[in-house]
N, C-alpha and C positions, 0 to 999 in steps of 0.2 A: 487641342486638349487631349492627353489621352485616357485612355478607359482607367486607370489605376487614377488621374485627375479628377477627372469628373463623377467616381465613384466613391472618391471623399467628400466631394463638393453635395454630395446626395448624401453621406452620412452629418456633415457637418451640419443639416440643413434638417433632419429627419432628430440628429439629437442634442444639437448646438453644440458649437464652436468649442466650450470648454471642456467635449467629454469627446471630441474626436483630437487628440493627442500625434504629431507629423515630427514635431522638431527635438533632435536627437539625445538630448538633453532628457524631455520627458519619457521617450519612449525606449529607454536603455533599460531602468529594473526589469520591461516585460519581454525580452530578448533574448536573453541570457538563463538559462537553468540553474536551480539551487548549489547542484553541485559545481555549476563552471567547466559543464561539459562541451554545453551546446550552446552556441551564442549565432544567434539570424540576424535578418536583416526584415522588418515590415514597411507597408504604404503609409499604414496608418495603426496606430491602436485604438481602439471602440471601448467605448462604455456606455453600454445601454445600464435605465434606470431601472427596466423591464422589463418581463415575458416580452409585452408588445412590441419595444424597442429592437430585444434583440430579432423578433421575429422582422421588422423592416430591414434590418441590416439583412439579415438572410436574404433578403427579396432581393434586396441591391448587390449585395456580390454574387445572386446568380443572375442579376440584369447584366451584369458589366462583367459575370467571368470570373471573381477574384476569390482566389481560396482565399480558409479562413481557419486560424486555427484560436479554438475556445481555449480561457483560462481563467486559471481560479485561484490560487491562492499560490501555483507559481514555486509549491515546493515539490514539486515529484522529481523522482531518481531516472529513468530510463528516458527523459526531453521527448515528451509526449504533450505539452504544453509549448514549447520556443517551436517558433517558424523556421522554413531554410534561412538560406545566406541568398534566397533572389532579389527580396525587398521588393518583391511583387503580391505578397503574401499578407491578410491584414489581423491581428490578432483581435477577439473579441475578450476583455476580460469582464467576468460576469459579478468583480466588485462589490457593485453598485447592488444588483440584486439581494440584497442582504439582512433582512425581514422575516423575523416568524410570524408566521400568518395565525398560527394555533394551536394553541393543549389541548388533547382531550382526554382530559384523563378517566374517564370512561373506558374510552375506544386504548387509550393505553395506547398512541399517537402525540406528534409533535409533527405538524406541518411546515414547514420553512424552504425558504428560499437557499439558490445553488449557493448565493454570497456569502452564506453565516459561516463562519470560524468555528469550527468543530467543541472546541473548550464554549464557546456563549452555548452548543444546543446542550452540552453538559451542563453545565450551567441552572437552563434556565429545566433542565428536568429537575436536576435535583430539590428547585423551589417551587417542584409541583408535588417532591417527594418520592420521582421517581427514577429510575438509573439509565441513560444513556449509552450503553456500555460501547460501545466504540474509543477505543485509546490508543494513542500509537506517539511517536517522540512530538513529531510539527505540530500538533493538537489545537495548539497556539497560536497557530500563523495558517495551516490549513484551510479549508471549505469542502462544508459537504457536496458543492457539485464536482469535484477536483475526487473524491474519497467515491463515489457512485461515479465516476468515468475510469477509475481505477480498480475498482473493487476491494478498496482498499482493507486489511488482516486487521494488524494490530492485536497487542497483549488477550484479548478476550475474545478469540475465535473458538479456541476451546471448549466453551461452555456457549456461547452469545452467534457466531457467526459470521464471515465476511459482510462487506458491507451489507451484498445482496440480499442476507437473509434479513438482514436491519430495513428492507426496505418491503413497503406494505404499494407504495403508488407512484408515480411521478408525470413531471408537466414535459414538454419535449418539444421542442420548434424543428419541426422539421428538414432537408434539405432543399424543400420550395417552398420554407419560409411559414406552412402551417404550425397552429399550435396544435400538439397533441395532451388532452389532460384526461389524465389516468391517475390521477388525484382524489384514490374513492377510498384507499385507506382501511381495505375490503383483506378478510385474510381467508376469506374462500368467492373463487370467481372464477371462474369455470364456463366460461364465454370465450372461447376462440383459442387463437396464439398467444402466449404469453406476451405482451409485444415490452414489457419492465425489464422484462432480464436483456432483451437484447439491447440494452441499449447500455444497460450495468457492463461495465467490465470494458464499454469498446472505444474507450477513450478520447471522443466525440467525434469519429469517422462516419458516424450516421445520424447523427443528430446533436444536441446544445438539449444536455438538462438542465429546465432555468427553475424546479420547485420537488419538493418530491416529502410525501408523506413514510417518516419514519416510526418503529417498531420505540418504545420504550419497557420497561421494568419498572418493577417494583423495587425498589428502594432497597437492599440488604440492609438489616441490622447494625450487622458484623465485618468484618473483614479482618482475618489469621494471614500473617504473612511466617514462611519460613527460607531458609534455605538449607541446604541437606548436601556435605560434600561423598563424592563418587569413584570409583575406580575406572569404570568407561563408561562407553555413552549405552553400552548394553544394557547393566543395572540399570541406567538410567530408563529406561524404556520398562524396565521387571518395574521400579518404584513409583512408574505412569502407572500401571495396571495394579498398581496395591491402592496408590492413591482414586483409583476410580472406581477399586471395590470401596473404600471405605465410605468416600465421600460422597459420589454419584455428581448428580448437578451441581451439588457445591464446590469443587473444585472451577473455578474460572482463570486460574495461570499457573504453566508447568512451563518455565523458561528453563533454556539448557545455556549454562558457558563452560569454556572448555579453561582447559588452566591457565594454556596464555590471555584468553580473552581476560580473565581475573589481574593476569600481574602485568597487563599492559597499563588495565587503569590506576592499578597500583601505583606504577614508575609517573605517569603523567596527574592522575587525584590525587596524590595520597592521604588526603583526607578523608575519602572514601573509605574505610574501614573496611577489609576482608574477616568476619569475624571466629574465622576458624585459627588455629594454631602453626598448622601446617596447608600444606597446599593440597589442593585433591584433582585429581585429574580432570575431573568434572563435578562441578556444581550446578543445583538445580535450583531455584526459587520456584514457588508455591504459593497460591491462596487459595483461600476458601470467602468468599460468601455467603455470610444464613443472612437465612433471613429469621430463627430464632431467636438466638443468645451469642453474644461471642463466649460464654465458658462452653455451648453449646460444639461452636467452632474449636475450644481450644480442645475439648475434652477428643470430639472427632483424631484432629492433631497426632496427642499425645497416644490413642491406640494407634496409629498409624506408624507413628517413630519406633514408639516401642516393637510393634512387629518388623519393619523395615531394619531399624538395629539390632535387634534377634537373630536374623535369619544373614546376614550379614552382608545386605542389600545396600544398604549406608552406614557408610565409616563417619560419618558427626554431624549431628542437625543442631539447629537452632532454632528458635520463632521468638517472631518479635514481640518484645513486651509491651509498646506505646507504637505510637502512630508514626512518630518521630524514629523509631528504629525499624520498622515498616518500609517508611520510604528512605531510609539508609539505604535498605535494600533493592530497592528499586533504581535506589542511583546508582548502585553499578552494573544492572542492568543497563539502563541507557546509560550511561555515559562508556559502553562501549563504541559503539560508531566515533565519538567526539577523542576518546585516544587514540583509534586508530590515524585518524585526522593527526591529531600531534605526534607521532611518531611516524607517517611521512605515508609517500603516494604506498597504494594496496590496490590489488586487483576481488570486487565484489561479484558473486552471486546473493541472488536472491531466488532458492530453490527451495520446490519440493520433491518431497520421494514418498511411497506411503512411511505408515508409522512403524509399523513392521520393518521396515531396510534402515533405517536412520543411522545404526549401528555397524553393519556391513560398508552400507558408502561413507560412510567416518573412514571406516577402517583401509576398505580400498583406495577408497579417495588421496588419502594422507600419503599411501605408502605408493603410488602412480604421482603426486604431485615431489616429494621427497627423490624422489628417481629422476625426474624431470632436470629438475632444478635446487640440487643440493644447499638443504641448512635456508630456504623458505618458509616461513612460519605460518602456520595454519594458526586463523580468527573463526573460531565456530562457533556460532551462538543462535539462538534461533527459539521459535517456538514448539517445542518437542511435542506439546501436544496433539500438535495438527498438521504436523511432520514438515512448515516452512523453514528452513535453515538457510542462514549469512554464511557462508560457506566465501569466507574472504580470505587473500594470500596475500601476507607482509614480502612484501622485498626481503632478503636475510640482512644479516647487522653488515656495516662497514661496504655495502654494494648501494652505486649511483643507482638512488631509484627511479629516474627518467628513463631510464637508460633502461633497468630491469623490465619497465612500464612496455616501452616499447619494443625492448626483445621476448618477452615473454608474453603479455598479456590474451595476443590471438590464440597460442597455441595452447595458452593453460586453460582458457575459454574454453577451447577444443574440447581438450579431455576431461572435466567437469563435467563439462554438457553433454558427453557422450558414456559416462559414468551418469547423469542421471536418466538416459534415454535409456539405457539397459535396463534400470528401475525404476522404471518404466516412469519416470519422473513426469515437471514441467521445469521448463527452466525461468519461469518469472511464478514466483508465488502471490506475491500480496505487492512490487512494486509495479507491474504495468510492462506492456514492451517497449510503447513508445517508438524511437528511432531509435536507440540502444540496442535492441533485441528483436527487430521486424524480419532480418536475414534469415538469425539464426531459427527462428521459430517458422518462419517455412519451409526452410531447409527438415528440422523436426516432425513436423505437420504430415500425413499421410496425402496425396495427390488428394485425394477424395476430400478432405476437412479441410485443404486452400480450396478448392472448386468451390465446396461450399461458400467459405467465407468470402469469397470472391464475388459469390453468385448474390448472396444478402448485401453488401455492400455498390454493388454497379444496379441492383434492384432500386434500393433507395438513392442512392447517389450519384444517378447514372453521370455528369458530372463531375464526378469527383473532385469537388472543391470542400468536402468535411476533413479535414486534418489531415489532407496527400502524407501519402508517403509513411502512415505511422499503424505500427495495428498488422497492415496486409497488406502485401502487393498486390498494385493497382495490375490488373489479367485484366482477359479479353473475351472473360466470362461474359455468358449474355443471360439473362430472368431463367434460363432453365436448363444453360449448361450442367452438369455433373450431377442432377436432383433427378433426371430418370430410373 
């Protein structure tokens, strides 16, 4: 019996045969990422029911030297939850850890297991007259464990922060199969190293998040949404400053969408009507969440728009008159990635630069790409309020798309990442590194930063069994190297 066979037999005894998948038909959905970019193989897909079973499986993996790949909803965009092609790794799916352990309205927290779907947390919070503000396109299928492991962003970062800022405590299974109970729910805890933040964003390379205490907020009384047409991203930055001045913390959404992004949506989803009579170089979607009244929010909007139009910052604007129109505005934003997919293959970048640099970054990078690949079409959209751009490059019209990707993906990535580096930005803003960007991340990080990351990985996971090949290159750093 091989080590893998012995491991599978031991897991079958620990979890029960129905929860150890080895048949190709059963394992297939767990072996390919959402974008179909990566396809791996696994000796087994394991479905533990609770934290104790996760810990038991990790201990067995350590005993039999089997590498493990944690997986939540499998909606990631960087291949972080996909095994390699060797067939020697095991996938641990956390979908059965799907219980909401409790809501504490006075502490404004909800304690959830890693496999709970994001939309379910939102619904349960709403039932307690609270808001869980993390919101993103995959919220109907992504899990909170995956959100935490990638430090997901979404549309509410401007007001509420990334997933990291929404988490107060974690429960984690370590690479040794021990359980760390950090579910304290405290907003102040000054008793040593911040272990919680070490595991958030680590994509399962340092341990497996099995539960979390997440912050809730008072539910807003009203939300008001508007669209504004502008001449440039520079005007959008001026408009952002004005919106923050007028609305302060009430400003919960500020999304930037280029003209070509809007034209793509109109081409492939004509039922989604662009509300302006003429195109604008940039369109901004902004939203206020008000704890006082809808009338109060609308008054703020009217003052903001009046000033922005008078000063020529905004060319045109429309405020949603009802929930249906508000949703229609958001549908324009959310359908951009779907319209891109309908248009064909494209080169995607999830990047962040300082907010003040966004206008210059777009101008400079657009010019560089246009010179390198004449006719390339830039699909620029994202969360302007937190500096996160989805800077995507669509193939020129009437060009073979696969050939375009084969010839231009690597050089265009290099051009974009060099620009990001020049502007002191990040090549991954909210999607994580996974296996997609690990090489580039190691290139752009300083040697000191890489050594520190390798040191942490080596100290916590000395056998390199936790999601190997993701986030950081496995190096020869000793537990003390690079930190003297």
